[in-house]
C-alpha positions, 0 to 999 in steps of 0.5 A: 600428312595430306598431299597439301601439307606437302613441302613445294619440293618433296623429299622424304626422309627414311628412317634407320630401317628404311622403306619399312612398313610399320611392324605389328606385334612383339617386333614391333616393341623389340626392333629398338631393342635389337638394333640397340644391342647390334650396335652397341653390343654385337658390333664391338664384340664382334670387332674385337674377336676378329682380331683374335687366333680362332682358338682364342676366340673359343678360350674361356676368357673370350668375349665370345662368352661375353656375347652370349651371356649378354645375348641371353638377357633378351630372353629369346628362346625357341620356346618363345618362338614357336608359342607365337602365331605364324604370321607374328613368328615369321615377322619377329624371325626375319627382323631379329637375324636382320637385326643381328647381321646388322651388327655382326654376321659371325656372331648372328649365325652362332646364334642361328646354327644354336637353335637349330637342334632344338628348333627342328626337333620341335618342327618335327613334332618331337617335342620330348627331344626339344625338351632335353635342350636347354636354352642356355646350351649352345647348338651345331648343325653338323652336315657337311663332310670333308669329302662330300660339301654341297653333296650333303644338301642333296639327298635327290640328286639334284646336282648330281652330274650323270656321270657322277658318283658320289662315292663313300660317305665320310660319317655314316650312322647305323640304327640296330638293336634299339640303338643308333650309333654314329661314326665318322667325321664332318668338316671344318665348317661346322659352325659352333662345332668347337662349343657346341653342347648339341648336334643335329646330326645328318649322316649317311645310313649304313643299310643293307645295302651300303652306306648311301651318301644321298639317304640317311638319317638325321640324329640328336646328339648330345656332344658330351657323348662318349666318342665325341671329339672335335678338331682344332677351331678353324682359322678362315678369312672371314666371320672370325668371330663364329667358330667353326671346326671338325667334328669326329665320332668315334661309334657314338651309341645313343638310344634310338630315341634320339633319332629325329629321321631315319632313311625313309624320311631323310629328304624331308629332315634335309628340306626342313633344315635346308629351307630354314637355314637358307632363309636364316642366311637370307636375313642376315645377310641383308642385315649386313648388307644394311650396315655397309650401305650406312657406313657408306652413306655416313662416310659420303656425308663427312669426307670431302674431296674436290672441295665438296662431300663426296656424296655431291660427285654425281658418281658416288650418289648413283653408287649410294642409290644403288646400294640402297636400292639393292639393300632395300630388295634384299630386305624384301625378299628375305622377309616376304619368304620367311613370312611365307614359309612360316605360315605355308603348309609345306614351306618352299625351299626353293624361296629359301635358296632364292633369299639366301643367294639374293642376299649373300650376292648383295651383301658382298656387292654393297659391302664392295661398292662401300669399300670403294667409297672409303678409298684407301680408308676402307682397306685399313682395320681402323674403319669397318668395311675390310672385315664386313667385305671378309664377312660378306665374301664367305656368305657365298659359299655357306649353306650350299654354295650359291652356284650349286644352290641355282642349279638345285633351285631351278629343279625345285621350280620345275612344274612336272606336270608339264614335262609330260612325253610328246605324243607320237605325231609330235614325236614324228614331227 
């Protein structure tokens, strides 16, 4: 619109995706489909699953399986994503998980975790392993352990206290005679753990020097292998549509071809999956933040107090504005980081951690403000706010708690060339 055609009192009206520039390629055609799927399928199914026990969520009659049936109709596969040019794939990946987070973050994480065995195998160039994993089966990422949460994301010991000792790992793999043997336990926080068909397992390596919690092995594990068992699905505060639970390995023996990364490459393997997982979380919780904002925005126009819709009150309008700017910031960062990492020769983990911390903190802040705008109604299950707040709260702990990510992220921002030892003259001064 030319300046001369502007109204005398200009006021731009934003669309359902805020200040979004026009999308290109497959993402442009697919975003509206994804939004309808998020609102019409994911949101009601996620709300229904939220009211069930953890064991009811994974039961054969559960709506969890209805969700997976509907998701597969979208035709979204790892192979299709990998076939796109990196610039288009980055945009589509960001938009996909933003919209899924807008629908239900627990189900969105279930989808994201499910892709990791096949996707990471393909990213590492192991197309033989990626080809073994059917698109209609569910994956998981067993890494955290009962005694080692964020420790398991820290093979370089960036967060280890100078007086600390990580101690003995809970899960160990031994490579011997053309086989890899996995024994031990992964914690109750394995997303899709109770239902997964495949796992990308990160664990300590049993070497001549003994088990090392900071160095290990990455193995693709068919979860129907002899010796694999599951604990009870975890009862938790939020993201109740996402099945999580312990996984046990009782001397699970596989051919060495299932090893994705041996000890010498373990730090690289952790770096890769950590970058991808944190970026995914950034997109999902930018989507949840937008959902919370949209609910509050609509409610503020409908709810009347003091004789007017509450958005006419300055305090509410101010809150709406700050929620809006935070959502736009989180969304912009998630897309920027994902686009960069899809195209960069070496993706930046510090950027992945930045978007994860930013989006999850924003989601919790915006959901809390949105609940406040709903007042007492926000506390009831009749309205969506209490669920969004619970779902958002969990995100600041998942995939590395935000405090630990900040410590580790700071070390990745260091420029070693600027840390040279002072000269003798400088030292004397």
